[in-house]
BAFI-3210 file (N, C-alpha, C; in Angstrom, 3 decimals, decimal comma, padded with zeros to 6 digits):
// residues 232
n [1|2|3|4|5|6|7|8|9|10|11|12|13|14|15|16|17|18|19|20|21|22|23|24|25|26|27|28|29|30|31|32|33|34|35|36|37|38|39|40|41|42|43|44|45|46|47|48|49|50|51|52|53|54|55|56|57|58|59|60|61|62|63|64|65|66|67|68|69|70|71|72|73|74|75|76|77|78|79|80|81|82|83|84|85|86|87|88|89|90|91|92|93|94|95|96|97|98|99|100|101|102|103|104|105|106|107|108|109|110|111|112|113|114|115|116|117|118|119|120|121|122|123|124|125|126|127|128|129|130|131|132|133|134|135|136|137|138|139|140|141|142|143|144|145|146|147|148|149|150|151|152|153|154|155|156|157|158|159|160|161|162|163|164|165|166|167|168|169|170|171|172|173|174|175|176|177|178|179|180|181|182|183|184|185|186|187|188|189|190|191|192|193|194|195|196|197|198|199|200|201|202|203|204|205|206|207|208|209|210|211|212|213|214|215|216|217|218|219|220|221|222|223|224|225|226|227|228|229|230|231|232]
n.u [007,336|009,533|011,227|011,438|013,549|013,118|014,912|014,990|016,261|018,230|017,945|019,795|018,701|018,500|019,949|019,435|019,175|020,189|017,737|016,553|016,531|013,496|013,605|015,350|013,877|011,780|013,222|014,129|011,658|010,825|012,764|012,181|009,598|010,192|011,727|009,833|008,090|009,832|010,286|007,731|007,371|009,266|008,189|008,555|008,416|008,849|010,074|009,595|012,097|013,558|014,050|013,502|010,832|010,261|007,572|006,019|004,432|004,165|004,343|002,647|000,818|-000,306|-001,698|-003,495|-005,052|-006,186|-007,889|-009,463|-011,079|-012,571|-015,557|-016,899|-017,738|-017,554|-015,531|-012,409|-010,000|-008,513|-009,550|-010,794|-013,451|-015,139|-015,967|-014,357|-011,928|-012,070|-012,197|-009,685|-007,981|-008,780|-008,381|-005,638|-004,549|-004,172|-005,986|-006,048|-007,671|-007,008|-005,007|-005,707|-008,866|-012,020|-013,507|-011,534|-010,410|-012,501|-012,720|-010,251|-010,473|-012,561|-011,246|-009,086|-010,211|-011,826|-014,292|-016,854|-016,621|-016,802|-014,881|-011,341|-008,147|-005,029|-002,878|-004,127|-004,754|-002,233|-001,678|-003,640|-002,807|-000,417|-001,387|-002,649|-000,434|001,184|-000,291|-000,458|002,198|003,683|006,140|007,991|009,567|007,888|008,409|009,457|007,310|005,342|006,489|006,343|003,590|003,123|004,422|002,717|000,621|001,511|001,432|-000,867|-004,243|-007,853|-009,678|-011,678|-014,734|-015,743|-018,220|-021,061|-021,364|-023,868|-025,490|-026,164|-029,146|-031,164|-033,910|-034,121|-033,035|-034,920|-037,142|-036,333|-035,904|-036,789|-037,611|-039,262|-041,581|-045,124|-048,352|-049,527|-047,201|-045,182|-045,456|-044,260|-041,581|-038,940|-037,475|-034,844|-034,953|-035,085|-036,815|-039,837|-040,786|-043,148|-044,621|-044,914|-046,622|-048,932|-051,668|-051,347|-052,981|-053,314|-053,042|-052,536|-054,108|-054,028|-055,093|-055,061|-052,274|-051,381|-048,630|-047,302|-047,156|-046,851|-045,756|-047,238|-046,891|-044,285|-044,513|-046,163|-044,739|-043,102|-040,224|-037,305|-036,858|-034,451|-032,226|-032,400]
n.v [017,401|019,883|020,054|022,716|024,161|026,294|028,511|030,248|033,351|034,086|036,723|038,788|039,693|042,767|043,679|041,274|038,571|035,539|033,032|032,719|030,134|028,722|028,318|030,267|032,613|032,185|032,234|034,908|036,220|035,339|036,508|039,221|039,416|038,810|041,030|043,103|042,405|042,682|045,428|046,375|045,417|046,881|049,365|050,964|052,294|051,815|054,349|056,370|056,729|054,718|055,318|055,100|055,770|056,481|055,261|056,330|057,076|059,901|060,770|062,874|062,804|060,337|060,794|062,637|060,979|059,277|060,977|061,811|059,645|059,283|058,504|058,081|055,605|055,335|056,932|057,587|058,475|060,287|062,805|065,404|066,394|069,363|069,019|066,962|068,215|070,313|068,784|067,568|069,781|070,457|068,109|067,747|069,941|072,305|074,359|076,775|078,497|081,124|082,493|080,944|080,025|078,210|079,475|080,674|078,386|077,403|079,494|079,388|076,879|077,289|079,071|077,736|075,591|074,429|076,463|075,318|072,906|070,553|069,407|069,033|068,484|066,674|068,374|070,874|070,742|070,930|073,532|074,904|074,389|075,789|078,394|078,625|078,220|080,472|082,328|081,259|080,950|083,631|084,783|083,241|082,062|081,386|078,771|077,498|077,825|076,316|073,765|073,386|073,153|070,886|068,947|068,820|067,385|065,058|061,552|061,423|060,424|060,321|061,352|059,351|059,912|059,243|057,271|059,030|060,054|059,490|061,991|062,297|063,344|065,037|064,752|062,546|060,571|060,464|059,497|056,953|055,580|052,836|052,415|054,452|054,091|053,711|052,108|050,012|049,995|049,669|047,014|045,637|045,376|044,026|044,105|044,808|046,295|044,980|043,790|041,843|040,451|038,475|037,845|040,245|041,604|040,139|038,884|036,156|033,149|031,715|028,479|026,996|026,594|028,131|031,125|034,408|036,472|035,054|034,265|032,038|029,862|026,411|025,703|023,929|021,323|020,884|020,850|018,667|016,590|013,637|013,001|011,290|007,904|006,525|003,903|000,795]
n.w [-127,830|-126,729|-123,696|-121,551|-119,216|-116,656|-114,874|-111,904|-110,912|-108,111|-106,084|-103,963|-100,678|-099,091|-095,929|-094,695|-092,384|-090,853|-090,033|-086,716|-084,288|-082,832|-080,091|-079,099|-079,465|-077,631|-075,273|-075,195|-074,937|-072,428|-070,788|-071,200|-070,080|-067,442|-066,784|-066,931|-064,843|-062,699|-062,776|-062,185|-059,583|-058,224|-058,289|-060,570|-063,905|-067,384|-069,426|-072,433|-073,621|-072,546|-069,934|-066,378|-064,286|-060,963|-058,985|-056,330|-053,191|-051,251|-047,723|-047,192|-049,325|-048,834|-046,451|-047,470|-049,124|-047,228|-045,752|-047,870|-048,600|-046,391|-044,788|-047,184|-049,224|-051,942|-052,796|-054,442|-053,533|-054,912|-055,057|-052,927|-050,849|-049,567|-046,908|-045,826|-046,165|-044,338|-042,016|-042,045|-041,645|-039,105|-037,510|-037,776|-036,599|-037,976|-037,922|-035,558|-034,241|-033,906|-035,731|-037,899|-038,833|-039,024|-040,962|-042,549|-043,654|-045,241|-047,085|-048,429|-049,611|-051,463|-053,063|-054,340|-055,728|-058,785|-060,367|-060,880|-059,616|-056,869|-055,412|-054,631|-056,152|-055,580|-056,182|-056,036|-053,394|-052,140|-052,907|-051,487|-048,877|-048,874|-048,994|-046,484|-044,880|-045,224|-043,867|-041,328|-040,416|-040,394|-039,922|-041,218|-044,288|-047,470|-048,343|-046,040|-044,297|-045,578|-045,353|-042,611|-042,213|-043,741|-042,207|-040,060|-041,066|-042,299|-042,228|-040,688|-039,775|-040,189|-037,321|-035,373|-033,949|-030,592|-028,768|-027,694|-024,393|-021,944|-020,131|-016,780|-015,213|-012,758|-013,296|-015,051|-013,407|-011,352|-012,720|-013,419|-011,092|-009,434|-006,841|-006,134|-007,501|-007,844|-007,292|-009,947|-011,389|-009,561|-008,847|-010,860|-010,477|-008,426|-005,091|-005,551|-007,828|-010,186|-013,055|-012,963|-015,080|-016,818|-014,590|-013,309|-014,916|-015,545|-013,767|-011,796|-010,899|-007,685|-006,842|-004,617|-002,383|-000,142|001,533|000,132|000,848|003,028|004,978|005,851|004,190|003,447|005,849|007,391|006,445|007,212|009,961|010,515|009,509|010,265|012,258|011,048|012,075|014,310|013,635|015,413]
ca.u [007,583|010,776|011,056|012,243|013,811|013,169|015,637|014,737|017,466|018,171|018,410|020,112|017,802|019,302|019,779|018,872|019,913|019,735|016,613|016,940|015,668|012,330|013,973|015,955|012,783|011,079|014,100|014,086|010,341|010,790|013,583|011,462|008,517|010,808|012,161|008,648|007,615|010,768|010,045|006,467|007,534|010,088|007,467|009,086|007,822|009,750|009,684|009,708|013,497|014,220|014,257|012,583|010,265|009,802|006,182|005,940|003,493|004,750|003,530|001,605|-000,214|-000,988|-002,682|-004,536|-005,940|-006,943|-008,977|-010,326|-012,041|-013,252|-017,007|-017,460|-017,282|-017,347|-014,403|-011,213|-008,819|-007,826|-010,151|-011,277|-014,538|-014,934|-016,181|-013,151|-010,847|-012,190|-011,858|-008,227|-007,371|-009,125|-007,746|-004,181|-004,115|-003,917|-006,865|-005,682|-008,679|-006,512|-004,580|-006,457|-010,179|-012,792|-013,895|-010,359|-010,254|-013,541|-012,402|-009,135|-010,984|-013,289|-010,308|-008,208|-010,953|-012,462|-015,524|-018,024|-016,309|-017,061|-013,733|-010,028|-007,170|-003,875|-002,109|-004,887|-004,626|-000,949|-001,810|-004,434|-001,968|000,541|-002,114|-002,830|000,882|001,656|-001,039|-000,188|003,586|004,009|007,538|008,847|009,413|006,795|008,826|009,557|005,962|004,659|007,061|005,812|002,220|003,208|004,794|001,543|-000,355|002,127|001,211|-002,093|-005,469|-009,044|-010,009|-013,034|-015,353|-016,222|-019,652|-021,473|-021,726|-025,122|-025,330|-027,198|-029,856|-032,104|-035,213|-034,010|-032,798|-036,191|-038,052|-035,838|-035,723|-037,926|-038,060|-040,267|-042,758|-046,327|-049,424|-049,215|-045,816|-044,321|-045,570|-043,501|-040,168|-038,705|-036,838|-033,562|-035,177|-035,089|-038,161|-040,350|-041,196|-044,581|-045,257|-045,233|-047,614|-050,144|-052,056|-051,351|-053,835|-052,653|-053,812|-051,956|-055,120|-053,893|-055,716|-054,096|-051,655|-050,888|-047,185|-046,691|-047,518|-045,898|-045,246|-048,019|-046,265|-043,068|-044,871|-046,767|-043,811|-042,471|-038,770|-036,881|-036,532|-033,095|-032,193|-032,099]
ca.v [018,761|020,043|020,495|023,893|024,319|027,705|028,722|031,582|033,971|034,402|038,078|038,986|040,579|043,661|043,631|039,983|037,867|034,150|032,762|032,244|029,018|029,090|028,277|031,537|033,588|031,927|032,673|036,372|036,626|035,084|037,528|040,487|039,355|038,886|042,410|043,922|042,093|043,280|046,876|046,632|045,179|047,952|050,627|051,762|052,058|052,171|055,536|056,260|056,671|053,698|055,789|054,547|056,791|055,850|055,491|056,247|058,000|060,565|060,715|063,900|062,313|059,226|061,397|063,212|059,905|058,775|061,907|061,934|058,534|059,182|058,664|057,916|054,315|055,431|057,829|056,919|059,006|061,238|064,119|065,615|067,371|070,427|068,529|066,253|069,202|070,998|067,810|067,410|070,951|070,444|066,969|067,873|071,112|073,481|075,389|077,080|079,378|082,502|082,921|080,139|079,616|077,395|080,345|080,786|077,104|077,353|080,488|078,879|075,771|077,860|079,818|076,874|074,634|074,924|077,165|074,445|071,644|070,455|068,744|069,511|067,446|066,723|069,584|071,987|070,563|071,527|074,980|075,414|074,356|076,890|079,616|078,661|078,286|081,867|083,061|080,671|081,240|084,864|085,149|082,357|082,162|080,570|077,373|076,987|077,776|075,168|072,554|073,250|072,648|069,514|068,086|068,662|066,520|063,801|060,372|061,521|059,790|060,946|061,009|058,816|060,379|058,173|057,224|060,110|059,603|060,032|062,887|062,039|064,530|064,678|064,347|061,171|059,696|060,278|058,691|055,584|055,016|051,938|052,449|055,512|053,765|053,421|051,449|048,811|050,055|049,148|045,560|045,041|045,290|043,492|045,042|045,245|047,094|044,114|043,500|040,503|039,802|038,222|037,836|041,607|042,180|039,329|038,363|034,700|032,565|030,861|027,235|026,217|026,355|029,116|032,401|035,399|037,228|034,175|034,291|030,807|028,764|025,310|025,387|022,839|020,064|020,722|020,545|017,329|015,571|012,910|012,901|009,921|007,074|006,030|002,424|000,191]
ca.w [-127,376|-125,992|-122,311|-121,196|-117,793|-116,274|-113,624|-111,308|-110,363|-106,683|-105,813|-102,527|-099,927|-098,240|-094,468|-094,315|-091,345|-090,794|-089,150|-085,399|-083,864|-082,017|-078,676|-078,725|-079,346|-076,367|-074,194|-075,153|-074,445|-070,986|-070,125|-071,249|-069,103|-066,125|-066,587|-066,668|-063,501|-061,756|-062,756|-061,498|-058,153|-057,672|-058,394|-061,661|-065,210|-068,465|-070,173|-073,883|-074,014|-071,758|-068,573|-065,401|-063,420|-059,727|-058,600|-054,884|-052,572|-050,093|-046,508|-047,302|-050,237|-048,165|-045,551|-048,332|-049,562|-046,082|-045,466|-049,049|-048,644|-045,098|-044,807|-048,529|-049,743|-053,392|-053,083|-054,965|-052,870|-055,782|-054,864|-051,563|-050,766|-048,589|-045,540|-045,389|-046,108|-043,046|-040,973|-042,064|-041,014|-037,685|-036,838|-037,823|-035,846|-038,816|-037,357|-034,184|-033,666|-033,835|-037,063|-038,867|-038,343|-039,963|-042,078|-043,427|-044,359|-046,278|-048,120|-049,224|-050,417|-052,597|-053,898|-055,141|-056,543|-060,005|-060,002|-060,917|-058,950|-055,439|-054,808|-055,040|-056,414|-054,686|-056,473|-055,448|-051,946|-051,755|-053,089|-050,368|-047,683|-048,979|-048,641|-045,036|-044,232|-045,218|-042,856|-040,009|-040,045|-041,098|-039,728|-042,002|-045,741|-047,995|-048,389|-044,675|-043,730|-046,176|-044,775|-041,256|-042,323|-044,238|-041,085|-039,200|-041,719|-042,728|-041,386|-039,883|-040,252|-039,597|-035,939|-035,264|-032,708|-029,725|-028,455|-026,803|-023,059|-021,436|-018,986|-015,778|-014,747|-011,683|-013,824|-015,551|-012,258|-010,636|-013,533|-013,541|-009,755|-009,220|-005,441|-005,996|-008,307|-007,073|-008,021|-010,736|-011,853|-008,495|-008,814|-011,961|-010,102|-007,095|-004,164|-006,104|-009,028|-011,365|-013,510|-012,698|-016,311|-016,975|-013,273|-012,922|-015,834|-015,585|-012,457|-011,798|-009,867|-006,711|-006,679|-003,524|-001,362|000,933|001,269|-000,320|001,924|004,095|004,889|006,356|003,295|003,450|007,190|007,985|006,084|008,004|011,336|010,608|009,015|011,365|012,101|010,731|013,233|014,343|013,666|016,701]
c.u [008,861|010,485|012,016|012,369|014,012|013,834|015,403|016,017|017,254|018,801|018,710|019,183|018,641|018,924|019,137|019,772|019,389|018,629|017,127|016,012|014,576|012,678|014,578|014,905|012,042|011,903|014,080|012,769|010,251|011,602|012,892|010,330|009,056|011,224|010,979|008,114|008,514|010,569|008,773|006,600|008,354|009,419|008,015|008,377|008,791|009,227|009,888|011,147|014,266|014,474|013,192|012,147|009,760|008,373|006,086|005,029|004,157|003,810|002,402|000,473|-000,977|-002,039|-003,824|-005,539|-006,780|-008,120|-009,947|-011,394|-012,828|-014,747|-017,656|-016,899|-017,020|-016,166|-013,191|-009,941|-008,046|-008,350|-010,744|-012,373|-014,282|-015,093|-014,939|-011,935|-010,876|-011,817|-010,350|-007,547|-007,643|-008,375|-006,233|-003,666|-003,771|-004,772|-006,492|-006,670|-008,254|-006,134|-005,330|-007,749|-010,869|-013,241|-012,741|-010,170|-011,268|-013,235|-011,281|-009,592|-011,718|-012,360|-009,511|-008,975|-011,481|-013,855|-016,725|-017,811|-016,633|-015,905|-012,447|-009,112|-005,995|-003,029|-002,813|-004,840|-003,322|-000,983|-002,598|-003,619|-000,942|-000,116|-002,284|-001,498|001,399|000,931|-000,732|001,223|004,072|005,487|008,494|008,613|008,305|007,146|008,876|008,179|005,194|005,182|006,541|004,394|002,219|003,519|003,615|000,557|000,213|001,899|-000,053|-003,263|-006,665|-009,299|-011,465|-013,600|-015,888|-017,719|-019,979|-021,932|-023,007|-024,862|-026,493|-027,817|-030,826|-033,445|-035,182|-033,816|-034,088|-037,142|-037,624|-035,577|-036,939|-038,435|-039,133|-041,510|-043,921|-047,319|-048,960|-047,789|-044,858|-044,321|-044,742|-042,021|-040,056|-037,970|-035,516|-033,717|-035,180|-036,514|-038,557|-040,773|-042,693|-045,311|-045,617|-046,271|-048,952|-050,425|-052,182|-052,155|-053,024|-053,521|-053,266|-052,968|-055,052|-054,593|-054,636|-053,561|-051,128|-049,386|-046,506|-047,074|-046,431|-045,365|-045,978|-047,373|-045,015|-043,386|-045,390|-045,839|-043,076|-040,971|-038,382|-036,443|-035,116|-033,124|-031,781|-030,739]
c.v [018,817|020,589|021,632|023,963|025,792|027,814|030,145|032,096|034,318|035,757|038,227|039,995|041,449|043,507|042,327|039,324|036,448|033,979|032,209|031,110|029,502|029,134|029,588|032,625|033,412|032,415|034,187|036,877|036,428|036,125|038,880|040,526|039,470|040,305|043,311|043,662|042,700|044,780|047,205|046,448|046,264|049,310|051,521|051,395|052,538|053,375|055,337|056,127|055,658|054,120|055,201|055,634|056,140|056,244|055,278|057,336|058,595|060,461|061,730|063,421|061,153|059,748|062,035|062,143|059,355|059,675|062,016|060,845|058,418|059,448|058,485|056,629|054,353|056,320|057,018|057,395|060,005|062,651|064,201|066,672|068,360|069,972|067,831|067,180|069,947|070,059|067,596|068,566|070,987|069,337|067,101|069,124|072,317|074,647|075,594|078,022|080,827|083,007|082,181|079,685|078,756|078,209|080,514|079,528|077,003|078,332|079,995|077,729|076,281|078,588|078,914|075,923|075,287|075,448|076,236|073,124|071,715|069,799|069,386|068,317|067,584|067,971|070,824|071,939|071,175|073,053|075,602|075,422|075,481|078,223|079,731|078,804|079,716|082,702|082,551|081,018|082,457|085,222|084,304|082,579|081,227|079,087|076,769|076,870|076,576|073,857|072,321|072,685|071,208|068,546|067,841|067,643|065,145|062,687|060,388|060,829|060,479|060,443|060,563|059,231|059,198|058,259|058,323|059,548|060,289|060,860|062,656|063,355|064,118|064,189|062,901|060,198|059,434|059,376|057,233|054,920|054,172|051,970|053,505|055,258|053,427|052,667|050,205|048,814|049,473|047,627|044,888|044,886|044,704|044,520|045,593|046,117|046,286|043,765|042,061|039,763|039,648|038,249|039,236|042,260|041,459|038,796|036,855|034,157|031,642|029,636|026,372|025,883|027,309|030,411|033,398|036,202|036,365|033,985|032,987|029,617|027,708|024,935|024,214|021,493|019,817|020,322|019,122|016,233|014,941|012,853|011,463|009,163|006,548|004,508|001,899|-000,496]
c.w [-126,567|-124,599|-122,024|-119,681|-117,474|-114,908|-113,130|-110,694|-108,901|-106,437|-104,327|-101,887|-099,012|-096,776|-093,999|-093,295|-091,259|-089,761|-087,822|-084,995|-082,911|-080,534|-078,216|-078,589|-078,023|-075,186|-074,050|-074,577|-072,931|-070,234|-070,102|-070,229|-067,690|-065,787|-066,252|-065,263|-062,442|-061,650|-062,010|-060,002|-057,482|-057,744|-059,469|-062,934|-066,273|-069,224|-071,654|-074,321|-073,193|-070,325|-067,663|-064,442|-062,142|-059,399|-057,101|-054,357|-051,336|-048,901|-046,556|-048,197|-049,628|-047,192|-046,332|-048,745|-048,409|-045,747|-046,642|-049,091|-047,350|-045,252|-046,161|-049,120|-051,243|-053,766|-053,519|-054,278|-053,709|-055,622|-053,464|-051,565|-049,640|-047,156|-045,012|-045,333|-044,769|-041,895|-040,899|-041,343|-039,516|-036,953|-036,781|-037,129|-036,695|-038,341|-035,891|-033,504|-033,570|-035,223|-038,164|-038,210|-039,393|-041,169|-043,064|-044,261|-045,496|-047,421|-049,027|-050,117|-051,652|-053,568|-054,833|-056,053|-057,816|-059,656|-059,934|-060,172|-057,469|-054,699|-055,303|-055,255|-055,447|-054,924|-055,917|-053,919|-051,440|-051,889|-051,938|-049,076|-047,695|-048,613|-047,125|-044,307|-044,161|-044,167|-041,447|-039,520|-040,835|-041,000|-040,566|-043,490|-046,217|-047,991|-046,990|-044,020|-044,277|-045,591|-043,362|-041,282|-042,824|-043,099|-040,152|-039,752|-042,048|-041,713|-040,557|-040,582|-039,612|-038,183|-035,887|-033,920|-031,924|-029,498|-027,450|-025,457|-022,584|-020,189|-018,026|-015,325|-013,648|-012,191|-014,300|-014,402|-011,493|-011,410|-013,629|-012,189|-009,413|-007,777|-005,211|-006,848|-007,377|-007,948|-008,758|-011,248|-010,816|-008,475|-009,912|-011,637|-008,699|-006,243|-004,711|-007,351|-010,308|-011,755|-013,264|-013,971|-016,398|-015,642|-012,818|-013,803|-015,804|-014,185|-012,530|-010,625|-008,974|-006,458|-005,543|-002,434|-000,200|000,530|000,878|000,855|003,050|003,917|005,315|005,497|003,309|004,797|007,824|007,678|006,897|009,441|011,475|010,138|010,195|011,142|011,808|011,979|013,122|014,361|015,037|016,666]
res [m|e|e|f|k|v|q|t|a|k|h|p|v|p|n|s|s|p|m|r|p|h|s|e|h|s|k|d|h|a|e|l|s|k|k|r|l|s|s|a|s|n|g|t|s|d|g|g|a|g|a|k|t|p|v|e|i|t|a|l|e|e|s|f|r|r|f|a|i|h|g|d|t|r|a|t|g|k|e|m|n|g|k|n|w|s|k|l|c|k|d|c|g|v|i|d|g|k|t|i|t|l|t|d|v|d|i|v|f|s|k|v|k|i|k|s|a|r|t|i|t|y|s|q|f|r|e|a|l|a|e|l|a|r|k|r|f|k|e|k|s|s|e|d|a|a|e|e|v|y|k|m|i|e|g|k|s|p|v|i|a|g|v|t|r|a|v|a|s|p|t|v|s|r|l|t|d|t|s|k|f|t|g|s|h|k|e|r|f|d|e|t|g|r|g|k|g|k|a|g|r|v|e|q|l|d|t|s|g|y|v|s|g|y|k|h|a|g|s|y|e|k|k|t|q|k|p|p|q|k|p|l]
***
């Protein structure tokens, strides 16, 4: 049989480029990863067209988040309930008792929030502040009034109430004055008002041999004890 040699034709591939070595691919991948880490550390993110959008939190939004998570361990800081909204307006001095009252704050909260929702977002929060600003600073423009209210809130945190101090009253003082106790209650405290513990609650037997009420217990041993003799 005759042997036929079949030769395949080599057709040129359009837009073909020579193969790059594996080391160059690894180098490009490392540079890309480094670039992403640098963008994340700088608070930027790459946009669809190669633009970078800065990710930063303003002082007003930071205060919003602090009050939003106050008293709620499950809160994320993205939404604020009505209780914390009222506390923010009170702690930051937005409520002055004249032009802005607690009732005004509640009305504005109900006005800006969604009808079925119980919280407001940050954008709704700014809208509510703008409503209160126009009422608080009537002589200023809407923009200037809003800036004044923003300054009152920026950098603020919730005020933690201190421990309630006990108020002394004559009745309580009389009931806790041990010098005026009588009967068995008096026996439970000494002259300074300090409790005797078990000795004031349980009657302990005296096994010293002296009769009860004898005030010179132990004096007999001192009298009969001979003084030490001096060496000659």
